[in-house]
C-alpha positions, 0 to 999 in steps of 0.5 A: 663685035662678035661674041667669043665662042664657048668651048665647053660647060661645067656645072660645079657642085659642092658635096659633103661626101665626095666618094658618095657623089663620085659613086653616084655620078661615076658608077651608077650614072656611068659618067666617065671621069674627065679629070681628078683634081683631088678635092674636085672630080669632073665627069663628062656628061656629053661631048662638051658638058661636064659636072664637077663635084667638089668637097672642101672644108669651110664651103657651104655644101648644103643643097640649094633650092631651085637647082636642077641638074637635067640630063637629056636622053631619049630613053627616060624609061630605060634610065628609070628601070636601070637606076631603079634596079640599082636601088635608086629611089625616084621622087617622081617616076617618068611622066609627061609634062604638057606645060613644058612639052617634056617627058621626065622623072626626078631623083636626088643625088647623095648630096641632095641635089635634084636630078632630072632625066628628061626627053623633049617632046616638042620639035622646037628643041634643036640640039644642033644650035651652036652658041 
């Protein structure tokens, strides 16, 4: 039996302030709003990739250790310059990581989630691989 196909991927994050998170992802990062469900907003990251932001009473919205939201781009330095010009503080400026064969930088969203912008340096990364 073959594995059924997957059409899209959404990472949902619980946030303490939906408006601040929506401003960060929608305005500062410029991700288009795909769906507004009131207490959840889903933003398109790439053709079949999304980030969902949700604010609901009684849900633990504290940032979780070990979660990294990685946005892959060939223009890491341009993203760093663009977001720095808007007053975004970076926890780590762009740099090479020989261990993983990447060039990347780190910042935090308004809810405290770690956001990484990275470029793969190794030819082994194949974005055309289909599930």
